Residue, then its C-alpha position, 0 to 999 in steps of 0.5 A: x450391620x450390628x454384627x459386623x460393626x459391633x466391635x466398632x460400636x463398643x470402641x466408639x462408645x468406650x471413647x465417648x464414655x471416657x471423655x464423658x468421665x473427664x468432662x463430668x469433673x467440670x460440668x454436670x454429668x447429665x448436661x449437654x456440655x459433658x456429652x457434647x464435648x465428648x463427641x467433639x473430643x471423639x472427632x478431634x481424636x479420630x482426625x489426629x489419627x487420620x493425619x497420616x492419611x491426610x499427608x498421603x492425600x496431599x502427596x497424591x494431589x501433588x502427583x496429580x499436579x505434576x501430571x497436569x501437562x501430560x493430561x492436558x496433552x491427552x485432552x488436546x490430542x483426543x478432544x474429539x474422542x472422549x472414550x479414548x481420552x478416558x482410556x489414555x487418562x487411566x493408562x497414565x494413572x496406572x503408569x505413574x501410580x497415581x490414584x485420583x480418588x486419593x483425596x477421598x481417603x480421609x472421608x472413607x476412613x471416617x465412614x465406619x466411625x460416623x456410622x458407629x456414632x450414628x448407631x450408638x446415638x440411635x440406640x440411645x434414642x430408642x432407650x437401648x444399651x449399646x457397647x459400654x453404655x449401660x442403663x445409668x449412662x443411657x438415662x444420662x445421655x437421653x437427658x443431655x440437651x444442647x441449646x435445648x435440643x436432646x442429643x438423641x432426637x432428629x428433625x423429623x421426630x414427633x412432638x410426643x417423643x421430643x416432649x418425653x425428653x423434656x424438650x420442645x419440637x421448636x427448639x429441636x428444629x431450630x437447633x437442627x436447621x442452624x447446624x445443617x446450615x453451618x455444616x453446608x456453609x463450612x463444606x462449601x467454603x472448604x471446597x471453594x477455597x480448594x478450587x480458587x486458591x490451591x488449584x492450577x487454573x490454567x489446566x482443566x482436568x476431569x479431576x478439577x471438574x469433579x471437585x467443582x461438582x462436589x462443591x455444590x453437591x455436598x451442601x445439598x447432601x448435608x441439607x437432605x440427610x441432615x434432617x434424618x440424623x440425631x443432633x449428636x451426629x450433627x455435632x460430630x459432622x459440624x466439628x469434622x467440617x470445621x476441622x477440615x476447613x482449618x486444616x486445609x487453610x493451614x496447608x494452603x498457606x504453608x504448602x500450596x500447590x505449585x502454580x496456584x494463586x496461594x503459591x504465588x501469594x506465598x512466594x510474594x510473602x517469602x520474597x518480601x521477607x527476604x527468605x526466597x532465593x531466586x536465580x538471576x534468570x528467574x529474577x529477570x524472567x519475573x521482572x520481564x513478566x511484570x513489565x509485560x503485564x504493565x505494558x498490556x494496560x488498556x487505554x482509558x476510554x474517552x468520551x465522545x466530545x473528547x474524541x471529536x476534539x482530538x480528531x479535529x486537532x489532528x492534521x488531515x491529508x484529504x477527505x475534505x478536512x481543513x489543513x492545520x495552517x488554516x486552523x491556526x489562522x482562525x485566531x488571526x482572522x478574529x482580530x479585524x472583528x475586534x477593530x469593528x470590521x467583520x471577519x467574514x468580510x475580511x476573509x471574502x476580501x482576501x479571497x477576491x484579492x487572491x482571485x484578481x491576478x487570475x483575470x489577466x491570465x484568462x484574457 
């Protein structure tokens, strides 16, 4: 691998040395700030060069979004035949010139630089010159510390190796664990933001399921592989994750995927500022949708006591329930009780009085 990537080792080491010379004018040349900021600047430079690939990635995502209705139709048509469904999906990608793996282009483009930086720092940890890093620069890089941890050591390195670089194993492991946790959280938030805000959730596709899986796989990968990487590589990885997060937040806010939550939020912001021009039909359709959503509000749930009171006040047509007129007579029936009589006796007297005319009829 050293033979194949040798020129890239030289390029990466040269870039780091140039930034180190620049930051050496401000900080101590042997300090972790000079070497650490050189690695961060390498990340920024690489990501700026990868912006065209990022733009291509956005276009590929838009093409995938435009194919969502057709992909959904294929899923519904061949939902019982997964193999035929996959074949039709691949056929659709080929006809439209869409590559679902285009979202991985920035990661694939970074891989050679990542491997080269890993090898450069690995050579420094072993005390070997690499690229344009000669013996004086090698000694300076080996002595550079970030928060007490040398750039060239790993989480699993022995205590004797760490102590030879004037550091403690506890400092190295604390710094390594903190960086791995930050890397995992930034990657998880980046994928979660993509899935919850910038994807049309009304249509489920294999691509969306793949992104959802990566949201949980990448943090685990960082935790597993991070303990085998030098601190300098963790600085590179954390910096590129933070860059990706900020870049994605900018794109989601300014150019979100149509049909996503972020797109609706952007439309509302433009509408509030008066910058969104809508056709009369679109305005009527939006108002009708809002009215429909307002009309679909669920009724408030009543307690059992309120339901019983409400049921007693409703007139009944049968089933042994008292008619409304009889319920309205209850306050009047209570008046004789206030005069000293009994409401119950008054009622019974009234009933007897109503039954008296019936006796002659029976005779």
